[in-house]
Structures are given as structure tokens and as C-alpha cells.
Backbone of each chain as ProteinMPNN parsed JSONL, in Angstrom:
{"seq_chain_A": "MDFRITKDPIQTEPVARALHAVGAVVCFEGRVRSLNEGRAVDALEYSCYEALAVKEGTRILEEARERFGLLECQAIHRIGQLQLGDMAVWVAVASGHRGEAFEGCRWIIDELKRRVPIWKKEHYADGEKTWLGGAQP", "coords_chain_A": {"N_chain_A": [[-10.732, 7.618, 14.226], [-9.77, 6.441, 11.34], [-9.222, 4.944, 8.307], [-9.135, 5.355, 4.898], [-9.693, 4.383, 1.455], [-9.861, 5.903, -1.681], [-11.295, 6.478, -4.937], [-11.87, 8.87, -5.908], [-11.207, 12.48, -6.048], [-9.509, 13.627, -3.135], [-11.363, 14.63, -0.393], [-10.908, 16.712, 2.163], [-11.577, 16.934, 5.689], [-12.933, 18.632, 8.604], [-11.059, 18.114, 11.569], [-11.579, 16.317, 14.481], [-13.219, 18.268, 15.735], [-15.07, 18.414, 17.765], [-13.785, 17.587, 20.013], [-12.748, 18.724, 22.942], [-10.423, 18.489, 24.344], [-8.418, 18.686, 22.603], [-5.495, 20.306, 21.537], [-3.862, 20.639, 19.436], [-3.645, 20.225, 15.944], [-2.348, 18.426, 13.288], [-1.832, 18.26, 9.846], [-1.065, 16.383, 6.913], [-0.337, 16.601, 3.491], [0.2, 14.611, 0.737], [1.479, 15.04, -2.462], [1.296, 14.664, -6.072], [4.263, 14.978, -7.735], [6.365, 16.681, -10.159], [8.842, 15.665, -10.786], [10.844, 12.801, -10.472], [13.586, 11.336, -9.071], [15.148, 12.703, -10.933], [13.793, 12.352, -13.348], [11.298, 13.485, -15.653], [7.974, 13.542, -14.752], [4.708, 12.759, -15.866], [2.218, 11.878, -14.992], [0.596, 9.863, -12.472], [-0.144, 6.534, -11.495], [-2.027, 4.869, -9.199], [-2.377, 1.767, -7.563], [-4.092, -0.674, -5.536], [-4.345, -3.269, -3.031], [-7.25, -3.661, -1.833], [-8.699, -4.719, 0.494], [-6.732, -5.597, 2.264], [-5.188, -3.308, 2.415], [-6.848, -1.468, 3.729], [-7.119, -2.744, 6.149], [-4.44, -2.838, 7.099], [-3.774, -0.131, 7.064], [-5.575, 0.875, 8.954], [-4.644, -0.455, 11.18], [-2.147, 0.789, 11.489], [-2.931, 3.402, 12.173], [-4.146, 2.862, 14.62], [-1.945, 1.927, 16.071], [-0.411, 4.264, 16.103], [-1.984, 5.945, 17.61], [-1.846, 4.791, 20.154], [0.958, 4.834, 20.587], [1.728, 7.576, 20.473], [-0.094, 8.809, 22.004], [-2.337, 9.997, 20.781], [-5.359, 11.833, 20.183], [-7.033, 11.635, 18.097], [-6.95, 10.259, 14.818], [-6.679, 10.25, 11.269], [-6.693, 9.033, 7.912], [-6.476, 9.25, 4.367], [-6.159, 7.636, 1.292], [-5.646, 8.086, -2.108], [-6.494, 6.298, -5.097], [-5.973, 5.086, -8.499], [-5.854, 7.026, -11.542], [-3.765, 9.771, -11.345], [-3.073, 13.277, -11.627], [-0.419, 15.709, -12.105], [0.185, 17.588, -9.176], [-2.116, 16.736, -7.918], [-3.682, 15.571, -4.885], [-2.444, 12.822, -3.259], [-2.371, 11.498, -0.891], [-3.627, 11.932, 2.411], [-3.14, 12.871, 5.737], [-4.207, 13.246, 9.029], [-3.874, 14.351, 12.346], [-4.798, 14.648, 15.781], [-4.08, 16.056, 18.944], [-3.271, 16.642, 22.438], [-1.128, 18.401, 22.676], [1.334, 20.123, 20.574], [3.737, 18.721, 20.036], [3.466, 15.833, 20.071], [1.599, 15.659, 18.067], [2.908, 16.52, 15.693], [4.982, 14.601, 15.611], [3.528, 12.184, 15.567], [2.06, 12.404, 13.192], [4.086, 12.424, 11.266], [5.171, 9.888, 11.724], [3.018, 8.258, 11.01], [2.677, 8.744, 8.193], [5.116, 7.799, 7.248], [4.992, 5.062, 7.976], [2.72, 4.279, 6.537], [3.645, 4.464, 3.911], [5.523, 2.48, 3.965], [4.239, 0.089, 4.659], [1.531, -0.316, 3.724], [-0.375, -2.035, 1.285], [-0.112, -0.545, -1.427], [0.579, 0.656, -4.647], [2.627, 2.564, -6.87], [2.646, 3.623, -10.23], [4.724, 5.246, -12.375], [4.183, 7.581, -14.939], [6.136, 8.588, -17.425], [7.406, 11.575, -18.998], [8.582, 10.87, -21.394], [7.059, 8.803, -22.295], [7.407, 6.266, -21.252], [6.4, 3.805, -18.773], [6.572, 2.908, -15.388], [6.461, 0.637, -12.669], [7.093, 1.659, -9.425], [9.619, 0.736, -7.084], [9.367, -1.916, -7.54], [10.678, -4.78, -9.266], [13.107, -3.346, -10.526], [15.406, -2.899, -13.11]], "CA_chain_A": [[-9.767, 6.672, 13.678], [-10.422, 6.055, 10.112], [-8.359, 4.906, 7.133], [-9.981, 5.108, 3.725], [-9.156, 4.399, 0.095], [-10.88, 6.487, -2.556], [-10.939, 6.673, -6.349], [-12.216, 10.256, -6.214], [-10.336, 13.467, -5.411], [-9.622, 13.579, -1.676], [-12.067, 15.728, 0.273], [-10.495, 16.708, 3.57], [-12.677, 17.332, 6.559], [-12.464, 19.157, 9.887], [-10.593, 17.011, 12.408], [-11.801, 16.313, 15.939], [-13.701, 19.594, 16.142], [-15.88, 18.33, 18.992], [-12.968, 17.117, 21.145], [-12.213, 19.944, 23.551], [-9.086, 18.234, 24.901], [-7.449, 18.854, 21.517], [-4.83, 21.602, 21.466], [-3.048, 20.7, 18.217], [-3.999, 19.369, 14.806], [-1.356, 18.487, 12.211], [-2.27, 17.56, 8.635], [-0.058, 16.226, 5.866], [-0.833, 16.303, 2.148], [1.201, 14.141, -0.217], [1.005, 15.381, -3.815], [2.035, 14.156, -7.226], [5.197, 16.019, -8.192], [6.72, 16.567, -11.574], [10.159, 15.071, -11.007], [11.271, 11.76, -9.543], [14.95, 10.91, -9.356], [15.662, 13.379, -12.105], [13.005, 12.155, -14.576], [10.065, 14.265, -15.712], [6.788, 12.702, -14.597], [3.484, 13.342, -16.425], [1.045, 11.449, -14.228], [0.867, 8.699, -11.629], [-1.271, 5.62, -11.386], [-1.916, 4.101, -7.954], [-3.282, 0.638, -7.404], [-3.963, -1.205, -4.179], [-5.131, -4.446, -2.695], [-8.028, -2.834, -0.918], [-9.065, -5.314, 1.786], [-5.549, -5.615, 3.128], [-4.748, -1.92, 2.586], [-7.687, -0.854, 4.755], [-6.775, -3.398, 7.409], [-3.102, -2.432, 7.534], [-3.843, 1.31, 7.32], [-6.278, 1.049, 10.223], [-3.728, -0.93, 12.216], [-1.124, 1.838, 11.673], [-3.546, 4.501, 12.926], [-4.329, 2.39, 16.004], [-0.617, 1.91, 16.698], [0.014, 5.652, 16.296], [-2.75, 6.517, 18.721], [-1.232, 4.239, 21.367], [2.351, 5.225, 20.704], [1.925, 9.018, 20.671], [-1.188, 9.33, 22.829], [-3.153, 10.898, 19.954], [-6.783, 11.8, 20.503], [-7.754, 11.299, 16.862], [-6.153, 10.273, 13.592], [-7.383, 9.854, 10.055], [-5.887, 9.086, 6.688], [-7.17, 8.877, 3.127], [-5.242, 7.458, 0.164], [-6.355, 8.016, -3.387], [-5.942, 5.381, -6.094], [-6.391, 5.387, -9.872], [-4.978, 7.898, -12.323], [-3.643, 11.109, -10.758], [-2.308, 14.245, -12.409], [0.518, 16.529, -11.323], [-0.451, 18.498, -8.226], [-3.227, 16.098, -7.202], [-3.373, 15.032, -3.571], [-2.458, 11.361, -3.293], [-2.613, 10.986, 0.452], [-3.895, 12.945, 3.431], [-3.067, 12.336, 7.098], [-4.503, 14.284, 10.021], [-3.874, 13.851, 13.718], [-5.134, 15.626, 16.804], [-3.581, 15.666, 20.262], [-3.332, 17.724, 23.414], [-0.044, 19.366, 22.435], [1.836, 20.032, 19.2], [4.859, 17.795, 19.878], [3.026, 14.488, 19.671], [0.854, 15.754, 16.804], [3.9, 16.518, 14.605], [5.675, 13.307, 15.568], [2.576, 11.133, 15.197], [1.717, 12.566, 11.776], [5.269, 11.991, 10.527], [5.286, 8.435, 11.874], [1.944, 7.615, 10.238], [2.927, 8.77, 6.747], [6.248, 6.906, 6.973], [4.523, 3.673, 8.069], [1.802, 4.018, 5.418], [4.462, 4.251, 2.71], [6.32, 1.27, 4.144], [3.484, -1.135, 4.963], [0.199, -0.517, 3.136], [-0.262, -2.526, -0.098], [-0.46, 0.425, -2.467], [1.727, 0.762, -5.553], [2.476, 3.615, -7.887], [3.304, 3.479, -11.521], [4.952, 6.585, -12.903], [4.098, 7.776, -16.388], [7.148, 9.609, -17.7], [7.168, 12.466, -20.143], [9.045, 10.217, -22.624], [6.121, 7.741, -22.689], [7.613, 5.017, -20.512], [5.66, 3.67, -17.514], [7.268, 1.961, -14.517], [6.073, 0.452, -11.259], [8.22, 2.005, -8.575], [9.889, -0.164, -5.965], [9.303, -3.297, -7.987], [11.96, -5.298, -9.734], [13.616, -2.494, -11.605], [16.779, -3.233, -13.44]], "C_chain_A": [[-10.34, 6.059, 12.431], [-9.383, 6.078, 8.994], [-9.224, 4.552, 5.933], [-9.175, 5.127, 2.438], [-10.25, 5.011, -0.777], [-10.367, 6.607, -3.993], [-11.165, 8.131, -6.747], [-11.21, 11.219, -5.581], [-10.587, 13.491, -3.899], [-10.307, 14.833, -1.15], [-11.635, 15.696, 1.727], [-11.644, 17.249, 4.422], [-12.118, 17.897, 7.863], [-12.137, 17.99, 10.814], [-10.927, 17.268, 13.874], [-12.324, 17.648, 16.47], [-14.422, 19.546, 17.499], [-15.071, 17.901, 20.218], [-12.27, 18.305, 21.803], [-10.867, 19.74, 24.233], [-8.0, 18.477, 23.855], [-6.852, 20.259, 21.537], [-4.032, 21.754, 20.189], [-3.586, 19.737, 17.171], [-2.913, 19.547, 13.759], [-1.868, 17.662, 11.041], [-1.116, 17.482, 7.649], [-0.77, 15.92, 4.556], [0.322, 15.806, 1.311], [0.671, 14.384, -1.621], [1.887, 14.779, -4.903], [2.955, 15.261, -7.735], [5.776, 15.66, -9.563], [8.048, 15.867, -11.833], [10.375, 13.935, -10.025], [12.622, 11.242, -9.983], [15.425, 11.429, -10.703], [14.865, 13.173, -13.388], [11.704, 12.938, -14.512], [8.859, 13.326, -15.701], [5.57, 13.461, -15.116], [2.274, 13.094, -15.559], [1.46, 10.24, -13.404], [-0.372, 7.829, -11.588], [-1.057, 4.811, -10.107], [-2.863, 2.915, -8.008], [-3.109, 0.1, -5.994], [-4.657, -2.547, -4.083], [-5.991, -3.992, -1.523], [-8.301, -3.457, 0.455], [-7.892, -5.247, 2.761], [-5.039, -4.193, 3.398], [-5.54, -1.255, 3.71], [-7.333, -1.435, 6.124], [-5.439, -2.889, 7.961], [-3.074, -0.931, 7.863], [-4.504, 1.593, 8.669], [-5.387, 0.627, 11.388], [-2.658, 0.138, 12.526], [-1.702, 2.997, 12.494], [-3.741, 4.106, 14.389], [-2.991, 2.397, 16.752], [-0.152, 3.33, 17.023], [-0.708, 6.267, 17.487], [-2.161, 6.072, 20.068], [0.132, 4.871, 21.64], [2.56, 6.688, 21.058], [0.822, 9.639, 21.535], [-2.083, 10.297, 22.064], [-4.622, 10.762, 20.344], [-7.596, 11.383, 19.281], [-6.746, 11.181, 15.729], [-6.944, 9.705, 12.43], [-6.415, 9.882, 8.891], [-6.738, 8.631, 5.512], [-6.103, 8.721, 2.046], [-6.058, 7.336, -1.107], [-5.693, 6.986, -4.279], [-6.496, 5.735, -7.476], [-5.382, 6.325, -10.512], [-4.944, 9.292, -11.712], [-2.759, 11.99, -11.636], [-1.364, 15.015, -11.497], [-0.255, 17.481, -10.411], [-1.606, 17.878, -7.455], [-2.761, 15.585, -5.841], [-3.517, 13.517, -3.615], [-2.794, 10.783, -1.931], [-2.786, 12.144, 1.423], [-3.869, 12.265, 4.791], [-3.38, 13.491, 8.043], [-4.52, 13.677, 11.409], [-4.201, 15.004, 14.67], [-4.629, 15.126, 18.143], [-3.651, 16.874, 21.202], [-2.329, 18.825, 23.112], [0.613, 19.108, 21.078], [2.919, 18.977, 19.004], [4.412, 16.44, 19.373], [2.229, 14.512, 18.364], [1.82, 15.722, 15.616], [4.565, 15.145, 14.475], [4.757, 12.189, 15.074], [2.246, 11.191, 13.711], [2.866, 12.058, 10.902], [5.403, 10.459, 10.557], [4.242, 7.729, 11.0], [2.27, 7.606, 8.741], [4.092, 7.844, 6.391], [5.808, 5.44, 7.001], [3.58, 3.328, 6.919], [2.606, 3.683, 4.162], [5.193, 2.913, 2.768], [5.479, -0.006, 4.179], [2.191, -1.369, 4.194], [0.331, -0.959, 1.671], [-0.875, -1.588, -1.133], [0.79, 0.588, -3.323], [1.519, 1.905, -6.516], [3.296, 3.312, -9.121], [3.478, 4.882, -12.058], [4.852, 6.572, -14.422], [5.061, 8.909, -16.715], [6.811, 10.397, -18.955], [7.6, 11.81, -21.456], [8.184, 9.007, -23.009], [6.278, 6.444, -21.917], [6.781, 5.015, -19.222], [6.369, 2.631, -16.669], [6.627, 1.862, -13.142], [7.284, 0.799, -10.425], [8.385, 0.96, -7.478], [9.764, -1.613, -6.328], [10.668, -3.73, -8.473], [12.479, -4.45, -10.874], [15.071, -2.81, -11.859], [17.739, -2.116, -13.007]], "O_chain_A": [[-11.276, 5.261, 12.474], [-8.74, 7.101, 8.757], [-9.958, 3.563, 5.956], [-8.137, 5.78, 2.333], [-11.426, 4.679, -0.63], [-9.177, 6.809, -4.233], [-10.704, 8.57, -7.8], [-10.453, 10.834, -4.69], [-11.726, 13.389, -3.446], [-9.881, 15.953, -1.43], [-11.96, 14.754, 2.45], [-12.548, 17.925, 3.931], [-10.954, 17.665, 8.189], [-12.858, 16.993, 10.839], [-10.591, 18.316, 14.426], [-11.91, 18.1, 17.538], [-14.388, 20.504, 18.271], [-15.6, 17.854, 21.329], [-11.298, 18.829, 21.26], [-10.235, 20.708, 24.657], [-6.81, 18.475, 24.173], [-7.569, 21.26, 21.553], [-3.569, 22.85, 19.87], [-3.933, 18.595, 17.468], [-2.588, 20.672, 13.379], [-2.285, 16.516, 11.209], [-0.296, 18.395, 7.559], [-1.682, 15.095, 4.508], [1.33, 16.501, 1.18], [-0.448, 13.987, -1.943], [3.049, 14.439, -4.681], [2.498, 16.339, -8.116], [5.688, 14.528, -10.04], [8.35, 15.513, -12.972], [10.107, 14.104, -8.835], [12.792, 10.772, -11.108], [16.019, 10.703, -11.5], [15.209, 13.751, -14.419], [11.081, 13.045, -13.455], [8.746, 12.431, -16.539], [5.411, 14.651, -14.848], [1.414, 13.961, -15.4], [2.531, 9.668, -13.609], [-1.5, 8.32, -11.639], [-0.032, 4.147, -9.95], [-4.008, 3.039, -8.443], [-2.109, 0.379, -5.332], [-5.454, -2.915, -4.946], [-5.537, -3.941, -0.379], [-8.147, -2.785, 1.474], [-8.051, -4.885, 3.927], [-4.522, -3.909, 4.479], [-4.967, -0.558, 4.547], [-7.257, -0.716, 7.121], [-5.329, -2.554, 9.14], [-2.429, -0.514, 8.825], [-4.045, 2.445, 9.429], [-5.376, 1.263, 12.442], [-2.313, 0.357, 13.688], [-1.044, 3.511, 13.399], [-3.528, 4.917, 15.29], [-2.913, 2.815, 17.907], [0.427, 3.574, 18.081], [-0.119, 7.012, 18.27], [-2.002, 6.873, 20.989], [0.42, 5.361, 22.732], [3.449, 7.021, 21.841], [0.812, 10.848, 21.766], [-2.539, 11.297, 22.618], [-5.064, 9.699, 20.78], [-8.698, 10.849, 19.406], [-5.777, 11.94, 15.69], [-7.765, 8.802, 12.59], [-5.449, 10.645, 8.879], [-7.595, 7.757, 5.638], [-5.237, 9.583, 1.902], [-7.03, 6.584, -1.175], [-4.476, 6.809, -4.233], [-7.381, 6.581, -7.6], [-4.227, 6.412, -10.096], [-5.988, 9.93, -11.575], [-1.832, 11.517, -12.294], [-1.494, 14.977, -10.273], [-1.232, 18.101, -10.832], [-2.036, 18.43, -6.443], [-1.6, 15.213, -5.667], [-4.575, 12.992, -3.962], [-3.415, 9.726, -1.822], [-2.169, 13.198, 1.272], [-4.489, 11.22, 4.986], [-2.866, 14.596, 7.866], [-5.107, 12.617, 11.626], [-3.914, 16.168, 14.391], [-4.726, 13.939, 18.454], [-4.04, 17.972, 20.803], [-2.618, 20.012, 23.263], [0.475, 18.028, 20.504], [3.019, 18.394, 17.925], [4.918, 15.949, 18.364], [2.183, 13.517, 17.64], [1.594, 14.994, 14.65], [4.693, 14.603, 13.377], [5.161, 11.353, 14.266], [2.16, 10.158, 13.047], [2.643, 11.349, 9.921], [5.709, 9.829, 9.545], [4.54, 6.735, 10.337], [2.151, 6.567, 8.092], [4.064, 7.18, 5.354], [6.212, 4.66, 6.138], [3.629, 2.22, 6.384], [2.285, 2.738, 3.442], [5.448, 2.292, 1.736], [5.952, -1.068, 3.773], [1.787, -2.52, 4.024], [1.062, -0.335, 0.901], [-1.979, -1.802, -1.634], [1.908, 0.651, -2.811], [0.396, 2.191, -6.932], [4.43, 2.833, -9.073], [2.509, 5.63, -12.186], [5.365, 5.677, -15.093], [4.832, 10.056, -16.33], [6.058, 9.961, -19.826], [7.064, 12.137, -22.515], [8.528, 8.269, -23.932], [5.376, 5.607, -21.926], [6.493, 6.068, -18.653], [6.735, 1.571, -17.179], [6.293, 2.874, -12.526], [8.38, 0.299, -10.676], [7.408, 0.376, -7.007], [10.032, -2.477, -5.492], [11.686, -3.125, -8.135], [12.313, -4.792, -12.044], [15.862, -2.967, -10.929], [18.949, -2.229, -13.209]]}, "seq_chain_B": "MKIEVLYCAVLADEAGRSVERLESSAATLGELYDELRLRHGFRLSRASVRVAVQDDFVDWSHPVREGLSLVLIPPVNGG", "coords_chain_B": {"N_chain_B": [[-3.292, -29.915, -5.885], [-5.953, -27.59, -6.076], [-5.643, -24.165, -6.476], [-5.91, -20.584, -5.955], [-4.45, -17.674, -7.193], [-3.73, -14.31, -6.571], [-2.328, -11.614, -8.239], [-0.413, -8.686, -7.684], [0.252, -5.36, -8.875], [3.512, -4.998, -10.126], [3.911, -7.726, -10.343], [1.54, -8.64, -11.447], [1.717, -7.475, -13.955], [3.998, -8.799, -14.963], [3.124, -11.445, -14.921], [1.087, -11.258, -16.659], [-1.565, -11.236, -16.042], [-4.11, -10.802, -13.491], [-5.301, -12.601, -11.862], [-5.005, -16.064, -11.203], [-5.94, -19.399, -11.647], [-4.857, -22.49, -10.564], [-3.208, -25.751, -10.58], [-1.229, -27.239, -8.121], [1.525, -28.939, -6.6], [3.018, -28.057, -4.603], [4.328, -27.829, -1.277], [4.494, -25.747, 0.536], [3.791, -22.176, 0.761], [6.048, -20.819, 0.051], [7.48, -22.612, -1.606], [5.598, -22.729, -3.618], [5.677, -20.073, -4.569], [8.237, -20.021, -5.675], [7.904, -21.812, -7.779], [5.996, -20.408, -9.331], [7.497, -18.199, -9.916], [9.442, -19.17, -11.615], [7.778, -20.01, -13.725], [6.579, -17.598, -14.634], [8.652, -15.858, -14.843], [9.262, -13.977, -12.855], [10.985, -11.188, -11.564], [11.441, -10.525, -8.964], [12.659, -11.872, -5.936], [11.698, -14.313, -3.435], [12.382, -13.114, -1.041], [11.772, -10.424, -1.24], [9.087, -10.27, -1.618], [5.785, -10.305, -0.275], [3.24, -12.365, 1.257], [-0.259, -12.934, 1.436], [-3.028, -14.416, 3.09], [-6.449, -14.8, 3.244], [-6.683, -12.038, 3.711], [-4.68, -11.447, 5.573], [-1.242, -11.067, 6.391], [0.981, -13.784, 5.92], [3.481, -16.321, 6.74], [6.071, -17.633, 4.543], [6.258, -20.283, 5.056], [3.751, -21.236, 5.37], [1.272, -23.74, 4.868], [0.242, -25.205, 1.715], [-3.026, -25.636, 0.776], [-5.898, -27.463, -0.458], [-8.032, -25.493, -2.428], [-7.066, -23.063, -1.524], [-6.697, -19.515, -1.377], [-4.616, -16.966, -2.332], [-2.679, -13.92, -1.993], [-0.219, -12.197, -3.731], [2.25, -9.945, -2.864], [4.15, -7.419, -3.968], [7.022, -5.232, -3.199], [5.857, -2.356, -1.499], [4.754, 1.031, -2.178], [3.184, 3.36, -1.578], [1.741, 6.645, -0.955]], "CA_chain_B": [[-4.312, -29.109, -5.218], [-6.408, -26.422, -6.834], [-5.514, -22.937, -5.708], [-6.126, -19.339, -6.701], [-3.417, -16.69, -6.861], [-3.944, -12.929, -7.027], [-1.065, -10.904, -8.429], [-0.548, -7.227, -7.591], [1.223, -4.417, -9.444], [4.519, -5.473, -11.074], [3.743, -9.174, -10.531], [0.427, -8.807, -12.386], [2.252, -7.138, -15.283], [4.908, -9.849, -15.431], [2.362, -12.682, -15.134], [0.135, -10.99, -17.743], [-2.924, -11.423, -15.517], [-4.135, -10.469, -12.067], [-5.772, -13.781, -11.129], [-4.705, -17.323, -11.872], [-6.331, -20.627, -10.941], [-3.926, -23.507, -11.036], [-2.946, -26.971, -9.811], [0.157, -27.291, -7.682], [1.798, -29.932, -5.56], [3.935, -27.425, -3.643], [3.913, -28.063, 0.11], [4.374, -24.463, 1.243], [3.632, -21.006, -0.115], [7.377, -20.49, -0.448], [7.739, -23.476, -2.773], [4.671, -22.317, -4.673], [6.172, -18.84, -5.181], [9.391, -20.343, -6.517], [7.322, -22.411, -8.989], [5.372, -19.345, -10.124], [8.568, -17.302, -10.358], [10.01, -19.81, -12.803], [6.792, -20.025, -14.804], [6.281, -16.263, -15.168], [9.869, -15.052, -14.954], [9.279, -12.851, -11.914], [12.346, -10.757, -11.205], [11.554, -10.415, -7.504], [12.806, -13.134, -5.209], [10.817, -14.496, -2.301], [12.78, -12.234, 0.065], [11.201, -9.078, -1.322], [7.643, -10.36, -1.845], [5.038, -10.807, 0.887], [2.082, -13.153, 0.851], [-1.393, -12.82, 2.355], [-4.124, -15.38, 2.971], [-7.631, -14.233, 3.929], [-6.401, -10.654, 4.067], [-3.654, -11.295, 6.598], [0.076, -11.533, 5.969], [1.416, -15.06, 6.507], [4.871, -16.686, 6.403], [6.254, -18.505, 3.382], [6.144, -21.68, 5.489], [2.315, -21.568, 5.42], [1.017, -24.876, 3.981], [-0.681, -25.068, 0.582], [-4.159, -26.55, 0.931], [-6.916, -27.441, -1.506], [-8.957, -24.365, -2.399], [-6.427, -21.883, -0.948], [-6.639, -18.303, -2.184], [-3.556, -16.14, -1.761], [-2.351, -12.673, -2.694], [1.228, -11.94, -3.747], [2.406, -8.508, -2.655], [5.528, -6.917, -4.177], [7.327, -4.093, -2.321], [4.826, -1.318, -1.622], [5.293, 2.397, -2.212], [2.133, 4.378, -1.654], [2.083, 7.963, -0.416]], "C_chain_B": [[-4.675, -27.914, -6.073], [-6.303, -25.194, -5.936], [-5.751, -21.719, -6.602], [-5.103, -18.312, -6.229], [-3.818, -15.322, -7.416], [-2.589, -12.24, -7.111], [-1.314, -9.403, -8.356], [0.58, -6.525, -8.344], [2.204, -5.085, -10.411], [4.367, -6.98, -11.325], [2.597, -9.459, -11.51], [0.896, -8.502, -13.813], [3.116, -8.268, -15.82], [4.176, -11.158, -15.72], [1.356, -12.515, -16.277], [-1.308, -11.209, -17.314], [-2.917, -11.037, -14.039], [-4.672, -11.621, -11.218], [-5.383, -15.025, -11.91], [-5.201, -18.482, -11.016], [-5.467, -21.741, -11.479], [-3.858, -24.699, -10.093], [-1.492, -26.905, -9.369], [0.326, -28.373, -6.625], [2.78, -29.372, -4.54], [3.408, -27.63, -2.22], [3.679, -26.749, 0.859], [4.201, -23.323, 0.237], [4.978, -20.598, -0.704], [7.724, -21.31, -1.685], [6.852, -23.064, -3.939], [5.187, -21.052, -5.364], [7.34, -19.14, -6.121], [8.946, -20.962, -7.85], [6.775, -21.328, -9.923], [6.428, -18.397, -10.684], [9.219, -17.852, -11.621], [9.063, -19.702, -13.994], [6.614, -18.661, -15.455], [7.506, -15.368, -15.312], [9.868, -13.84, -14.039], [10.717, -12.499, -11.57], [12.543, -10.707, -9.695], [11.702, -11.788, -6.864], [11.834, -13.135, -4.03], [11.103, -13.483, -1.184], [12.127, -10.851, -0.027], [9.693, -9.079, -1.613], [6.99, -10.834, -0.547], [3.791, -11.519, 0.385], [0.99, -13.029, 1.905], [-2.43, -13.888, 2.041], [-5.271, -14.834, 3.811], [-7.326, -12.856, 4.523], [-5.521, -10.466, 5.296], [-2.325, -11.794, 6.054], [0.388, -12.853, 6.658], [2.864, -15.324, 6.075], [4.906, -17.584, 5.169], [6.137, -19.98, 3.76], [4.685, -22.143, 5.584], [2.019, -22.704, 4.427], [0.043, -24.542, 2.838], [-1.79, -26.104, 0.766], [-5.118, -26.402, -0.232], [-7.814, -26.197, -1.329], [-8.376, -23.069, -1.84], [-6.457, -20.697, -1.919], [-5.609, -17.369, -1.545], [-3.283, -14.921, -2.628], [-0.851, -12.452, -2.606], [1.462, -10.431, -3.821], [3.855, -8.07, -2.847], [5.789, -5.721, -3.26], [6.361, -2.926, -2.567], [5.474, 0.064, -1.663], [4.205, 3.423, -2.441], [2.653, 5.717, -1.141], [2.534, 8.91, -1.493]], "O_chain_B": [[-3.818, -27.303, -6.711], [-6.796, -25.177, -4.808], [-5.787, -21.819, -7.828], [-4.914, -18.107, -5.03], [-4.196, -15.198, -8.581], [-1.802, -12.28, -6.165], [-2.3, -8.903, -8.897], [1.7, -7.027, -8.436], [1.783, -5.674, -11.406], [4.669, -7.45, -12.421], [2.668, -10.398, -12.303], [0.514, -9.191, -14.759], [2.992, -8.657, -16.981], [4.543, -11.894, -16.636], [0.836, -13.5, -16.801], [-2.186, -11.353, -18.165], [-1.86, -10.953, -13.413], [-4.516, -11.62, -9.996], [-5.429, -15.033, -13.14], [-4.925, -18.546, -9.818], [-5.351, -21.925, -12.691], [-4.37, -24.666, -8.974], [-0.618, -26.552, -10.16], [-0.593, -28.68, -5.865], [3.314, -30.11, -3.712], [2.2, -27.608, -1.987], [2.788, -26.651, 1.702], [4.432, -23.484, -0.961], [5.044, -20.091, -1.824], [8.201, -20.773, -2.684], [7.284, -23.048, -5.092], [5.146, -20.954, -6.59], [7.425, -18.588, -7.218], [9.521, -20.683, -8.902], [7.044, -21.322, -11.124], [6.278, -17.861, -11.782], [9.507, -17.116, -12.565], [9.466, -19.358, -15.106], [6.509, -18.563, -16.678], [7.416, -14.257, -15.835], [10.406, -12.791, -14.395], [11.551, -13.369, -11.321], [13.664, -10.83, -9.202], [10.984, -12.732, -7.194], [11.24, -12.115, -3.68], [10.193, -13.05, -0.476], [11.949, -10.181, 0.99], [9.096, -8.024, -1.828], [7.552, -11.648, 0.185], [3.344, -11.313, -0.744], [1.265, -13.02, 3.105], [-2.674, -14.219, 0.881], [-5.073, -14.45, 4.964], [-7.664, -12.559, 5.669], [-5.608, -9.446, 5.979], [-2.268, -12.803, 5.351], [0.096, -13.025, 7.842], [3.4, -14.662, 5.187], [3.91, -18.207, 4.803], [5.941, -20.831, 2.893], [4.422, -23.316, 5.849], [2.457, -22.648, 3.278], [-0.851, -23.709, 2.986], [-1.521, -27.299, 0.895], [-5.156, -25.37, -0.903], [-8.282, -25.901, -0.23], [-9.096, -22.083, -1.692], [-6.265, -20.86, -3.124], [-5.715, -17.026, -0.367], [-3.605, -14.887, -3.815], [-0.276, -12.514, -1.52], [0.951, -9.741, -4.703], [4.697, -8.321, -1.984], [4.863, -5.242, -2.606], [6.092, -2.564, -3.712], [6.613, 0.235, -1.229], [4.277, 4.243, -3.357], [3.851, 5.893, -0.923], [2.859, 10.062, -1.206]]}, "name": "protein", "num_of_chains": 2, "seq": "MDFRITKDPIQTEPVARALHAVGAVVCFEGRVRSLNEGRAVDALEYSCYEALAVKEGTRILEEARERFGLLECQAIHRIGQLQLGDMAVWVAVASGHRGEAFEGCRWIIDELKRRVPIWKKEHYADGEKTWLGGAQPMKIEVLYCAVLADEAGRSVERLESSAATLGELYDELRLRHGFRLSRASVRVAVQDDFVDWSHPVREGLSLVLIPPVNGG"}
């Protein structure tokens, strides 16, 4: 159970290899894509409030473990300047069977996006930069 | 009372800084936010901003005390 924030490219690692009760591992990679709501994106900049992000991220993983009976879960979120195709977030869960692994992984990424104090600013091909989800006209 | 405010993301851009030390006579964090919103022209209302003290989310009814340090958190969108 581990939630981390990193400024460096995300290095994924083997999940729960030593846990022999594990029958399923599901991983999710979130990447920077070139289009958002029809606009061409050049790059993304993520910022976070780290102390609270780590606390809230860890809380989400703990809740997921309880809720889906997961044997292990991990997540890493990258911050700073990211280019198209870069991995922004990685979630991995391990469980006895595939059902709870798929559901738990999906739940974790949705909660991370909804609750963890991380923000992205999109850099558009036309030069404009905007914080998403903020007070946009 | 002397307090310290940390602004994140869009709020930091609108305030033109990420930290501000100031004097306020607001009784609650909610009143304080409304004061800061007027001063900096924040577009977000209290309803869409969250506030944290000592790295925990608190309610807008939380009292303002001397030496308080708080973080203002606009809607998040990581991932």
C-alpha cells in the first residue's frame, strides 16, 4: 500500500510478486494525450499540494483495500512538465480473483482524479495555457 | 490576527503569489475566503473551493486563530 508523487518519469515495478494468494494483477496507466475537448494539446503541467496529496492518496488506497478485499495496491502520480505520451499516473492492484482487481483499479483511479489535490494545466498548440477544472469562463 | 494562506493552482495564478501573510479580523475560514475573493478577484466561489489546515480538510466554519496557516484548494483534476 503505497501512494507516491514523483517529479521523475514513472518507473513501474512488479506488484505483490511474493504474495502467493494473488491470482490477478490489474494495472492502469494514464497518459498525456494530444487532444482535450477538441483542442490540440502540446504538453501538460501538473502541480500538487504534496503533503495533503500523499495523505489523501494513501487514504484512497486503504479504502479500496477494505472495499474490494484487495491484497495489495499502489499508485504513483507524476508532477511537473509532461510531454505527449508520458505516463502521468500509474495504479496497480492485486487480488485473489480478477473481478475485484478490475473493479478496485477502476475505483482507485476515479477517486484519485476526484479527491487528490493535483491540478493540470494544459499547454495548447496555439500557445494558450489553462488550468483545467478551475474557474474557466 | 496574523495568518498565512497558501494558494494552489488557479488561485495562485489569480492572486499572483502562492503564499500570503496577512492580518484579518474574519471569524471563520469562510468569511476569510470571501474577503480574499474580493481582494484578488477569485472567480471560484466558496462552494467549489476546499480548505485544509495542518494537512487535513476542514469546514468553512473553522475559526480563524492567531498564527493559523491554511491551504486553499480549487477543484482538483489529476490523473
